[in-house]
N, CA, C and O atoms as CSV, one atom per row, in Angstrom:
chain,resi,resn,atom,element,x,y,z
A,1,LYS,N,N,-40.092,-4.364,18.136
A,1,LYS,CA,C,-39.078,-3.780,18.990
A,1,LYS,C,C,-38.201,-4.879,19.598
A,1,LYS,O,O,-36.974,-4.777,19.583
A,2,LYS,N,N,-38.822,-5.910,20.123
A,2,LYS,CA,C,-38.065,-7.008,20.717
A,2,LYS,C,C,-37.286,-7.766,19.641
A,2,LYS,O,O,-36.164,-8.216,19.873
A,3,GLU,N,N,-37.895,-7.900,18.468
A,3,GLU,CA,C,-37.231,-8.609,17.372
A,3,GLU,C,C,-35.962,-7.875,16.936
A,3,GLU,O,O,-34.938,-8.504,16.669
A,4,ALA,N,N,-36.030,-6.554,16.864
A,4,ALA,CA,C,-34.857,-5.760,16.483
A,4,ALA,C,C,-33.736,-5.920,17.507
A,4,ALA,O,O,-32.562,-5.990,17.145
A,5,LEU,N,N,-34.100,-5.976,18.769
A,5,LEU,CA,C,-33.104,-6.167,19.825
A,5,LEU,C,C,-32.423,-7.523,19.691
A,5,LEU,O,O,-31.207,-7.629,19.846
A,6,ILE,N,N,-33.198,-8.546,19.407
A,6,ILE,CA,C,-32.650,-9.897,19.240
A,6,ILE,C,C,-31.740,-9.960,18.023
A,6,ILE,O,O,-30.673,-10.572,18.079
A,7,ILE,N,N,-32.148,-9.337,16.928
A,7,ILE,CA,C,-31.334,-9.329,15.708
A,7,ILE,C,C,-30.000,-8.630,15.965
A,7,ILE,O,O,-28.949,-9.114,15.545
A,8,THR,N,N,-30.049,-7.493,16.655
A,8,THR,CA,C,-28.826,-6.749,16.962
A,8,THR,C,C,-27.912,-7.539,17.892
A,8,THR,O,O,-26.699,-7.575,17.688
A,9,ALA,N,N,-28.483,-8.165,18.903
A,9,ALA,CA,C,-27.689,-8.963,19.842
A,9,ALA,C,C,-27.028,-10.134,19.128
A,9,ALA,O,O,-25.868,-10.451,19.395
A,10,ARG,N,N,-27.755,-10.774,18.228
A,10,ARG,CA,C,-27.198,-11.911,17.487
A,10,ARG,C,C,-26.037,-11.468,16.602
A,10,ARG,O,O,-25.020,-12.155,16.511
A,11,LYS,N,N,-26.194,-10.316,15.950
A,11,LYS,CA,C,-25.135,-9.783,15.096
A,11,LYS,C,C,-23.873,-9.514,15.922
A,11,LYS,O,O,-22.767,-9.852,15.501
A,12,LEU,N,N,-24.045,-8.907,17.092
A,12,LEU,CA,C,-22.896,-8.630,17.954
A,12,LEU,C,C,-22.234,-9.912,18.439
A,12,LEU,O,O,-21.007,-9.996,18.497
A,13,LEU,N,N,-23.034,-10.904,18.784
A,13,LEU,CA,C,-22.470,-12.185,19.225
A,13,LEU,C,C,-21.686,-12.862,18.109
A,13,LEU,O,O,-20.645,-13.467,18.365
A,14,GLN,N,N,-22.169,-12.767,16.882
A,14,GLN,CA,C,-21.448,-13.353,15.750
A,14,GLN,C,C,-20.098,-12.673,15.561
A,14,GLN,O,O,-19.097,-13.336,15.286
A,15,ILE,N,N,-20.071,-11.356,15.707
A,15,ILE,CA,C,-18.817,-10.611,15.575
A,15,ILE,C,C,-17.844,-11.014,16.682
A,15,ILE,O,O,-16.673,-11.289,16.418
A,16,ILE,N,N,-18.332,-11.047,17.914
A,16,ILE,CA,C,-17.483,-11.415,19.055
A,16,ILE,C,C,-16.961,-12.840,18.910
A,16,ILE,O,O,-15.789,-13.102,19.182
A,17,TYR,N,N,-17.811,-13.749,18.488
A,17,TYR,CA,C,-17.403,-15.143,18.315
A,17,TYR,C,C,-16.328,-15.269,17.234
A,17,TYR,O,O,-15.355,-16.002,17.414
A,18,ALA,N,N,-16.495,-14.561,16.114
A,18,ALA,CA,C,-15.510,-14.617,15.034
A,18,ALA,C,C,-14.162,-14.070,15.498
A,18,ALA,O,O,-13.119,-14.627,15.158
A,19,ILE,N,N,-14.175,-12.994,16.263
A,19,ILE,CA,C,-12.935,-12.430,16.796
A,19,ILE,C,C,-12.260,-13.434,17.722
A,19,ILE,O,O,-11.043,-13.613,17.667
A,20,TYR,N,N,-13.040,-14.083,18.566
A,20,TYR,CA,C,-12.505,-15.063,19.517
A,20,TYR,C,C,-11.930,-16.285,18.803
A,20,TYR,O,O,-10.819,-16.715,19.114
A,21,VAL,N,N,-12.668,-16.843,17.859
A,21,VAL,CA,C,-12.255,-18.074,17.180
A,21,VAL,C,C,-11.010,-17.847,16.324
A,21,VAL,O,O,-10.093,-18.667,16.323
A,22,HIS,N,N,-10.984,-16.730,15.596
A,22,HIS,CA,C,-9.873,-16.471,14.678
A,22,HIS,C,C,-8.731,-15.706,15.335
A,22,HIS,O,O,-7.689,-15.481,14.719
A,23,ASN,N,N,-8.933,-15.304,16.600
A,23,ASN,CA,C,-7.900,-14.595,17.358
A,23,ASN,C,C,-7.363,-13.387,16.591
A,23,ASN,O,O,-6.152,-13.208,16.458
A,24,THR,N,N,-8.282,-12.566,16.093
A,24,THR,CA,C,-7.920,-11.372,15.343
A,24,THR,C,C,-8.497,-10.141,16.021
A,24,THR,O,O,-9.507,-10.234,16.718
A,25,PRO,N,N,-7.867,-8.988,15.823
A,25,PRO,CA,C,-8.430,-7.766,16.405
A,25,PRO,C,C,-9.690,-7.336,15.646
A,25,PRO,O,O,-9.901,-7.731,14.499
A,26,TYR,N,N,-10.509,-6.537,16.293
A,26,TYR,CA,C,-11.736,-6.040,15.681
A,26,TYR,C,C,-11.391,-5.108,14.527
A,26,TYR,O,O,-10.582,-4.194,14.686
A,27,ASP,N,N,-11.994,-5.334,13.379
A,27,ASP,CA,C,-11.789,-4.491,12.207
A,27,ASP,C,C,-13.154,-4.048,11.688
A,27,ASP,O,O,-13.849,-4.841,11.054
A,28,PRO,N,N,-13.556,-2.800,11.941
A,28,PRO,CA,C,-14.891,-2.352,11.534
A,28,PRO,C,C,-15.100,-2.364,10.023
A,28,PRO,O,O,-16.242,-2.389,9.563
A,29,LYS,N,N,-14.024,-2.347,9.247
A,29,LYS,CA,C,-14.164,-2.391,7.786
A,29,LYS,C,C,-14.698,-3.739,7.320
A,29,LYS,O,O,-15.330,-3.823,6.267
A,30,ARG,N,N,-14.450,-4.790,8.090
A,30,ARG,CA,C,-14.903,-6.130,7.708
A,30,ARG,C,C,-16.315,-6.439,8.185
A,30,ARG,O,O,-16.964,-7.347,7.667
A,31,VAL,N,N,-16.791,-5.686,9.169
A,31,VAL,CA,C,-18.070,-6.020,9.803
A,31,VAL,C,C,-19.259,-5.680,8.918
A,31,VAL,O,O,-20.158,-6.504,8.750
A,32,PHE,N,N,-19.279,-4.498,8.358
A,32,PHE,CA,C,-20.456,-4.042,7.624
A,32,PHE,C,C,-20.247,-4.046,6.117
A,32,PHE,O,O,-20.697,-3.138,5.418
A,33,VAL,N,N,-19.571,-5.060,5.626
A,33,VAL,CA,C,-19.346,-5.202,4.191
A,33,VAL,C,C,-20.585,-5.833,3.574
A,33,VAL,O,O,-21.081,-6.853,4.052
A,34,ALA,N,N,-21.076,-5.218,2.516
A,34,ALA,CA,C,-22.256,-5.754,1.837
A,34,ALA,C,C,-21.890,-7.054,1.133
A,34,ALA,O,O,-20.842,-7.155,0.495
A,35,GLN,N,N,-22.757,-8.033,1.255
A,35,GLN,CA,C,-22.539,-9.320,0.603
A,35,GLN,C,C,-22.877,-9.189,-0.882
A,35,GLN,O,O,-23.859,-8.533,-1.231
A,36,PRO,N,N,-22.085,-9.798,-1.755
A,36,PRO,CA,C,-22.407,-9.727,-3.187
A,36,PRO,C,C,-23.717,-10.455,-3.475
A,36,PRO,O,O,-23.988,-11.520,-2.921
A,37,THR,N,N,-24.513,-9.867,-4.344
A,37,THR,CA,C,-25.786,-10.493,-4.705
A,37,THR,C,C,-25.605,-11.356,-5.936
A,37,THR,O,O,-24.745,-11.100,-6.778
A,38,LYS,N,N,-26.427,-12.375,-6.020
A,38,LYS,CA,C,-26.321,-13.295,-7.159
A,38,LYS,C,C,-27.280,-12.924,-8.249
A,38,LYS,O,O,-27.328,-13.590,-9.283
């Protein structure tokens, strides 16, 4: 339970940081895009 909370918080912080650094508006289409597998 605590691990899931930490994982979710980290994901949100990464999104917020990327928005701040790149000075772009939030785009939900870019957030949950599946990464291509090798």
